[in-house]
C-alpha positions as CSV (number, residue, x, y, z in Angstrom):
1,M,13.3,-2.7,-33.0
2,E,13.1,-6.5,-32.6
3,Q,10.8,-7.7,-29.8
4,A,12.5,-9.4,-26.9
5,Q,11.5,-13.0,-26.2
6,V,11.8,-12.8,-22.4
7,Y,10.9,-10.0,-19.9
8,L,11.5,-9.8,-16.2
9,Y,9.6,-7.1,-14.3
10,W,10.2,-6.7,-10.6
11,G,9.5,-4.1,-7.9
12,E,6.9,-2.9,-5.4
13,D,5.1,-0.4,-7.6
14,D,2.2,-2.7,-8.5
15,F,0.3,-0.2,-10.5
16,A,3.2,0.9,-12.7
17,M,4.0,-2.8,-13.3
18,S,0.4,-3.6,-14.2
19,Q,0.4,-0.8,-16.7
20,A,3.6,-2.1,-18.3
21,V,2.1,-5.7,-18.4
22,S,-1.0,-4.4,-20.2
23,K,1.1,-2.4,-22.6
24,L,3.3,-5.5,-23.4
25,R,0.2,-7.6,-23.9
26,E,-1.3,-5.1,-26.3
27,S,1.9,-5.0,-28.3
28,V,2.2,-8.8,-28.5
29,V,-1.3,-10.4,-28.6
30,D,-3.9,-9.8,-31.3
31,P,-7.0,-8.7,-29.5
32,N,-9.1,-11.1,-31.5
33,W,-7.0,-14.1,-30.4
34,V,-6.5,-13.2,-26.7
35,S,-8.3,-16.3,-25.4
36,F,-6.0,-18.5,-27.4
37,N,-2.6,-16.8,-27.1
38,Y,-2.5,-15.2,-23.7
39,D,-1.7,-17.4,-20.7
40,K,-1.6,-16.0,-17.1
41,I,0.0,-18.6,-14.8
42,L,-0.5,-18.0,-11.1
43,P,2.1,-19.2,-8.5
44,D,-0.3,-21.6,-6.8
45,Q,-0.7,-23.6,-10.0
46,P,1.1,-27.0,-9.8
47,E,4.5,-26.9,-11.5
48,A,3.8,-23.3,-12.7
49,V,7.3,-22.7,-14.2
50,I,7.2,-25.9,-16.2
51,V,3.7,-25.2,-17.5
52,A,4.8,-21.7,-18.5
53,L,7.9,-23.0,-20.3
54,N,5.9,-25.6,-22.2
55,Q,3.2,-23.0,-23.1
56,V,5.8,-20.5,-24.4
57,M,7.2,-23.1,-26.8
58,T,3.7,-23.7,-28.2
59,P,3.0,-21.8,-31.5
60,P,0.2,-19.2,-31.3
61,F,-3.1,-19.7,-33.0
62,G,-4.3,-17.3,-35.7
63,M,-2.8,-13.8,-35.8
64,G,-0.3,-12.2,-33.5
65,K,2.0,-13.7,-31.0
66,R,1.7,-15.8,-27.8
67,L,2.3,-14.2,-24.4
68,V,2.9,-16.3,-21.3
69,W,2.9,-14.5,-18.0
70,L,4.4,-16.2,-15.0
71,V,2.9,-14.2,-12.1
72,D,4.7,-13.6,-8.7
73,T,7.5,-16.1,-9.6
74,T,10.2,-17.1,-7.1
75,L,12.6,-18.2,-9.8
76,C,14.9,-15.3,-8.9
77,Q,15.0,-16.3,-5.2
78,Q,15.1,-20.1,-5.4
79,C,15.2,-22.6,-8.3
80,P,15.4,-26.4,-8.0
81,E,17.9,-28.1,-10.3
82,T,15.3,-29.8,-12.3
83,V,13.5,-26.5,-13.0
84,Y,16.8,-24.8,-13.8
85,A,17.7,-27.4,-16.3
86,E,14.3,-26.9,-18.1
87,L,14.8,-23.1,-17.9
88,E,18.3,-23.3,-19.4
89,R,17.0,-25.6,-22.2
90,T,14.1,-23.3,-23.0
91,L,15.2,-19.7,-22.7
92,G,17.5,-19.7,-25.7
93,A,15.1,-21.6,-27.9
94,I,11.8,-19.6,-27.5
95,P,10.3,-19.1,-31.0
96,Q,10.0,-15.6,-32.4
97,E,6.2,-15.9,-32.2
98,S,6.2,-16.3,-28.4
99,V,7.0,-14.0,-25.4
100,L,7.7,-15.0,-21.8
101,L,7.0,-12.5,-19.0
102,L,8.0,-13.1,-15.4
103,T,7.0,-10.7,-12.6
104,T,8.0,-10.5,-8.9
105,R,7.8,-7.9,-6.2
106,N,11.2,-9.1,-4.8
107,R,14.6,-8.0,-5.9
108,P,16.3,-10.8,-8.0
109,D,19.1,-12.5,-6.1
110,S,22.0,-12.0,-8.4
111,R,24.0,-14.8,-6.7
112,I,21.9,-17.7,-7.9
113,K,22.1,-19.4,-11.3
114,S,18.6,-18.8,-12.4
115,T,18.9,-15.0,-12.0
116,K,22.2,-15.0,-13.9
117,L,20.6,-17.0,-16.7
118,L,17.7,-14.5,-16.8
119,Q,20.1,-11.6,-16.9
120,K,21.6,-13.2,-20.0
121,H,18.3,-13.8,-21.8
122,A,15.7,-11.4,-20.4
123,Q,15.0,-7.7,-20.7
124,I,14.8,-6.7,-17.1
125,K,12.9,-3.6,-15.7
126,E,12.6,-2.4,-12.2
127,F,9.3,-0.9,-10.9
128,A,10.4,0.6,-7.6
129,L,8.4,3.0,-5.4
130,L,10.2,6.2,-4.9
131,P,11.0,7.0,-1.2
132,P,8.4,9.5,0.1
133,W,11.2,11.9,1.2
134,K,12.7,12.1,-2.3
135,T,10.7,15.2,-3.2
136,E,12.7,16.2,-6.3
137,Q,12.2,12.7,-7.8
138,L,8.5,12.7,-6.9
139,V,8.1,16.0,-8.8
140,Q,10.0,14.6,-11.8
141,Q,7.7,11.5,-11.7
142,V,4.6,13.8,-11.8
143,Q,6.1,15.7,-14.7
144,S,6.8,12.5,-16.6
145,Y,3.4,11.0,-16.0
146,A,1.7,14.3,-16.9
147,Q,3.6,14.5,-20.2
148,A,2.5,10.9,-21.0
149,A,-1.1,11.8,-20.1
150,G,-1.0,14.9,-22.2
151,V,-1.5,17.2,-19.2
152,K,0.4,20.5,-19.0
153,L,1.2,21.7,-15.4
154,T,3.0,24.7,-14.1
155,P,6.0,24.0,-12.0
156,K,4.1,24.9,-8.8
157,A,1.2,22.7,-9.8
158,A,3.6,19.8,-10.3
159,V,5.0,20.3,-6.9
160,L,1.6,20.5,-5.3
161,L,0.4,17.3,-7.1
162,A,3.6,15.5,-5.9
163,E,2.9,16.6,-2.3
164,S,-0.7,15.4,-2.6
165,V,-0.1,11.9,-4.0
166,G,3.4,11.1,-2.7
167,N,4.7,7.9,-4.3
168,D,1.2,6.4,-5.1
169,T,1.4,6.1,-8.9
170,R,-2.1,4.7,-9.0
171,Q,-3.5,7.9,-7.5
172,L,-1.2,10.0,-9.6
173,F,-2.6,8.3,-12.7
174,N,-6.2,8.9,-11.6
175,E,-5.6,12.5,-10.7
176,L,-4.0,13.2,-14.1
177,E,-7.0,11.6,-15.8
178,K,-9.3,14.0,-13.9
179,L,-7.1,17.0,-14.8
180,H,-7.0,15.9,-18.4
181,L,-10.8,15.9,-18.6
182,Y,-10.9,19.3,-17.0
183,A,-8.4,20.8,-19.4
184,G,-10.2,19.6,-22.5
185,N,-8.7,21.1,-25.6
186,S,-7.0,23.9,-23.8
187,T,-3.2,24.2,-24.2
188,K,-2.7,26.5,-21.2
189,P,-0.8,24.8,-18.3
190,L,-3.0,24.1,-15.3
191,D,-1.8,26.0,-12.2
192,E,-1.7,25.1,-8.5
193,S,-5.2,26.5,-7.8
194,I,-6.8,24.0,-10.2
195,V,-4.8,21.1,-8.8
196,A,-5.8,22.2,-5.2
197,A,-9.4,22.3,-6.2
198,L,-9.6,19.0,-8.1
199,A,-6.9,16.6,-6.7
200,I,-7.6,14.6,-3.6
201,S,-5.4,16.2,-0.9
202,N,-3.3,13.9,1.1
203,T,-1.5,16.8,2.8
204,Q,-1.4,15.1,6.2
205,N,1.6,13.0,5.2
206,S,4.7,11.6,6.8
207,L,6.9,14.4,5.7
208,Q,4.7,16.9,7.6
209,L,4.9,14.6,10.6
210,A,8.7,14.8,10.4
211,A,8.6,18.6,10.2
212,A,6.3,18.8,13.2
213,I,8.6,16.5,15.2
214,L,11.6,18.6,14.3
215,K,9.9,21.6,15.7
216,G,9.1,19.7,18.9
217,D,5.3,20.3,18.3
218,T,3.9,17.3,20.2
219,A,0.2,18.1,19.8
220,R,0.6,18.6,16.0
221,S,2.7,15.4,15.7
222,L,0.2,13.3,17.5
223,A,-2.7,14.7,15.4
224,L,-0.8,13.8,12.3
225,V,0.0,10.3,13.6
226,A,-3.8,9.7,14.2
227,D,-4.7,11.1,10.8
228,L,-2.1,8.9,9.0
229,M,-3.3,5.8,10.9
230,N,-7.0,6.6,10.1
231,K,-6.0,6.7,6.4
232,N,-4.5,3.2,6.8
233,E,-1.0,4.4,6.1
234,P,1.3,1.5,6.9
235,A,3.3,2.2,10.2
236,L,6.6,0.9,8.7
237,R,6.2,3.2,5.7
238,I,5.7,6.2,8.1
239,V,8.9,5.2,9.9
240,A,10.8,4.7,6.7
241,T,9.9,8.3,5.7
242,L,10.9,9.6,9.2
243,V,14.3,7.8,9.1
244,G,15.0,9.1,5.6
245,Q,14.2,12.7,6.5
246,F,16.0,12.8,9.8
247,R,19.0,11.1,8.2
248,T,19.1,13.9,5.6
249,W,18.8,16.6,8.3
250,L,21.6,15.0,10.4
251,W,24.0,14.9,7.4
252,V,23.2,18.5,6.5
253,K,23.7,19.6,10.1
254,L,26.9,17.6,10.5
255,M,28.4,19.0,7.3
256,V,27.5,22.6,8.1
257,S,28.8,22.2,11.7
258,E,32.1,21.0,10.3
259,G,32.3,24.2,8.2
260,E,31.3,22.8,4.8
261,R,29.7,25.5,2.7
262,D,29.7,23.8,-0.8
263,A,26.0,22.8,-1.4
264,K,27.1,20.2,-3.9
265,A,29.4,18.5,-1.4
266,I,26.6,18.5,1.3
267,A,24.1,17.2,-1.2
268,T,26.4,14.3,-2.1
269,A,26.9,13.4,1.5
270,A,23.2,13.7,2.4
271,D,22.1,11.9,-0.8
272,V,20.0,14.9,-1.9
273,G,19.5,15.0,-5.7
274,N,19.1,18.8,-6.1
275,P,21.9,20.8,-4.4
276,K,19.5,23.8,-4.3
277,R,17.5,22.0,-1.7
278,I,20.4,22.2,0.8
279,Y,19.6,25.9,1.5
280,Y,16.2,24.9,2.8
281,F,17.4,21.9,4.7
282,T,20.0,24.2,6.4
283,K,17.3,26.6,7.4
284,E,15.2,23.8,8.8
285,V,18.0,22.5,11.1
286,Q,19.4,25.9,12.0
287,S,17.8,26.1,15.5
288,I,18.4,22.5,16.5
289,A,21.7,21.1,17.9
290,L,23.7,18.4,16.2
291,G,23.5,16.3,19.4
292,Q,19.7,16.4,19.4
293,L,19.5,15.2,15.8
294,T,22.0,12.4,16.6
295,L,19.7,11.2,19.4
296,T,16.7,10.8,17.1
297,L,18.1,8.0,15.0
298,P,18.4,5.4,17.9
299,V,14.8,6.2,18.8
300,L,13.7,5.7,15.2
301,L,15.6,2.4,15.0
302,D,13.9,1.2,18.2
303,L,10.6,2.2,16.8
304,E,11.2,0.2,13.6
305,V,12.3,-2.9,15.5
306,S,9.3,-2.7,17.8
307,L,6.9,-2.5,14.9
308,K,8.6,-5.4,13.1
309,R,8.2,-7.5,16.3
310,G,4.5,-7.0,16.3
311,A,4.0,-4.1,18.7
312,D,0.7,-2.1,18.6
313,A,1.3,0.3,15.7
314,L,-0.7,3.3,17.0
315,L,0.5,3.1,20.6
316,T,4.1,2.6,19.7
317,L,4.1,5.4,17.2
318,Q,2.5,7.8,19.7
319,T,5.0,6.8,22.4
320,K,8.1,7.2,20.2
321,V,6.8,10.4,18.6
322,I,6.4,12.0,22.0
323,E,10.0,10.9,22.8
324,L,11.3,12.4,19.6
325,C,9.4,15.7,20.1
326,H,11.0,16.0,23.6
327,I,14.4,15.4,22.1
328,C,13.9,18.0,19.4
329,K,12.3,20.6,21.7
330,G,14.9,20.7,24.4
331,N,17.7,23.4,24.3
332,R,16.5,24.9,21.0
333,K,18.3,28.1,20.0
């Protein structure tokens, strides 16, 4: 397959992106000529884009190809006309011996000319962090990474590892390295007892906090908030998980209350990938009223707004979690 001349990597999964960058560099640049043929251009460098475009048009020295990496570029958010003109002139004329890589954490703005131009010339790949409440996708991610690492896991072991690392791909990679060393030459799949013994357990996570709030367990919820904050879990990430989980519960409860019994229909409405999970979600919301779940979302929205306005994270989380627990605890069946 012919090597692309331009790549655009974007997304918030820094570790997965860095792995992809390393893989691309290894496939492009001869290791003996790295110092000559590999250019990493940082965004604070004057006229970084112009420098990168000039470099990528320069033939490589010695063996292999040239790789020019434009780090944290804003080309897909804003692009002056003079820069766009140079970009347009260069992208279609990059020699076969050179590769241009652009990376950014931000989603490319498809409305601007520079993004449309890159969509025409570049191979684009997204590196998105999976939402922490997308448990099925997290398990699939564990299975995919495990296969790539040569680690065989039982289904229960994969679930436990997904619960332990969440959407942290860096930790997942490190845990799988550890499990690979443990397995050695054995072809037997590792079970959950081995994962529990070897993997760093992050069991006090935001999903457990959501479950504790749903039960109205104030003491347990506050303990989980304190634990999450002690582990430096970003407050807005905690809130994002709570919003996602309570939104799912609300949709499931609403559909069931309206008499819907088709798990696939409920899963579609609630944005749940695996319809088999609907049975468990239904059980979880069985003893709470639809009205109670409806009241949680404005509180969560207020919590998110307060944090974005700079409110004290711990105090605000504690206050709103107590309020949410009171809502969920009242008038339970």
